[in-house]
C-alpha positions, -999 to +999 in steps of 0.1 A: +475+477+616+496+482+648+484+450+665+484+466+700+452+448+711+447+411+712+430+395+682+409+375+706+371+380+700+368+389+737+390+420+732+366+436+707+349+456+734+382+474+741+387+485+705+351+497+703+354+516+736+386+535+726+376+541+690+346+561+702+368+585+723+379+618+710+404+642+726+377+660+745+364+627+758+399+616+769+405+649+787+371+646+805+379+612+819+382+610+857+418+614+869+429+581+884+460+560+892+454+540+860+454+572+840+486+584+857+503+550+850+497+554+812+511+590+813+542+578+831+547+550+806+543+573+776+568+597+791+593+569+796+588+559+759+592+595+747+624+600+768+639+568+753+630+579+718+645+614+722+676+606+743 
């Protein structure tokens, strides 16, 4: 287990929400600043790994 979400019982909804998404569902999500923030963060991580 990666332990990327809190073990708190109030965080269960987050796990349930994301586990029901597939690639198509993720692509169809509305484009938002929150979405852009995650893309920027993932690119920074990727660049650190490959530099």
